[in-house]
C-alpha positions in Angstrom: -19.8 28.7 18.0 -19.9 26.3 15.1 -16.7 27.7 13.7 -14.8 27.1 17.0 -16.2 23.6 17.1 -14.9 22.9 13.6 -11.5 24.3 14.5 -11.2 22.2 17.6 -12.3 19.1 15.6 -9.6 19.9 13.0 -7.0 20.2 15.8 -8.1 16.9 17.2 -7.7 15.2 13.8 -4.3 16.8 13.3 -3.1 15.6 16.7 -4.4 12.1 16.0 -2.6 12.1 12.6 0.7 13.3 14.2 0.5 10.8 17.0 -0.2 8.0 14.5 3.0 8.9 12.6 5.0 8.8 15.8 3.7 5.4 16.7 4.8 4.0 13.4 8.5 4.7 14.2 10.6 2.3 16.2 12.0 3.9 19.3 14.8 1.4 20.1 16.7 -1.6 18.9 14.7 -3.7 21.3 11.5 -2.7 19.5 13.1 -3.5 16.2 14.1 -7.0 17.5 10.7 -7.7 18.8 9.1 -6.7 15.5 11.5 -8.9 13.5 10.7 -11.8 15.8 7.0 -11.2 15.4 7.3 -11.2 11.6 9.5 -14.4 11.8 6.8 -16.2 13.9 4.1 -15.1 11.4 6.1 -16.4 8.5 6.7 -19.7 10.2 3.0 -20.1 11.1 2.1 -19.2 7.5 4.5 -21.9 6.2 3.1 -24.5 8.7 -0.5 -23.6 7.7 0.4 -24.0 4.0 2.0 -27.4 4.7 -1.1 -28.5 6.6 -3.3 -27.7 3.6 -0.9 -29.5 1.3 -1.1 -32.6 3.5 -4.9 -32.4 3.6 -5.0 -32.1 -0.2 -2.7 -35.1 -0.5 -4.9 -37.3 1.7 -8.0 -36.1 0.1 -6.6 -37.0 -3.3 -5.6 -40.5 -2.0 -9.1 -41.1 -0.6 -10.6 -40.3 -4.0 -9.0 -43.4 -5.6 
């Protein structure tokens, strides 16, 4: 019984691994476009956040004088 249980667990892990690999592939141009838009939005937000910290640093340096 223990051996069949180990075999079924190994099969489950293999299926999970194979499914994970399939999910990492883009299935259409629409998915590719959505992914690019997502990365573009993340990049813009990162730039805005960096600028916000620069402004806060600027004002904190002004207030030290």
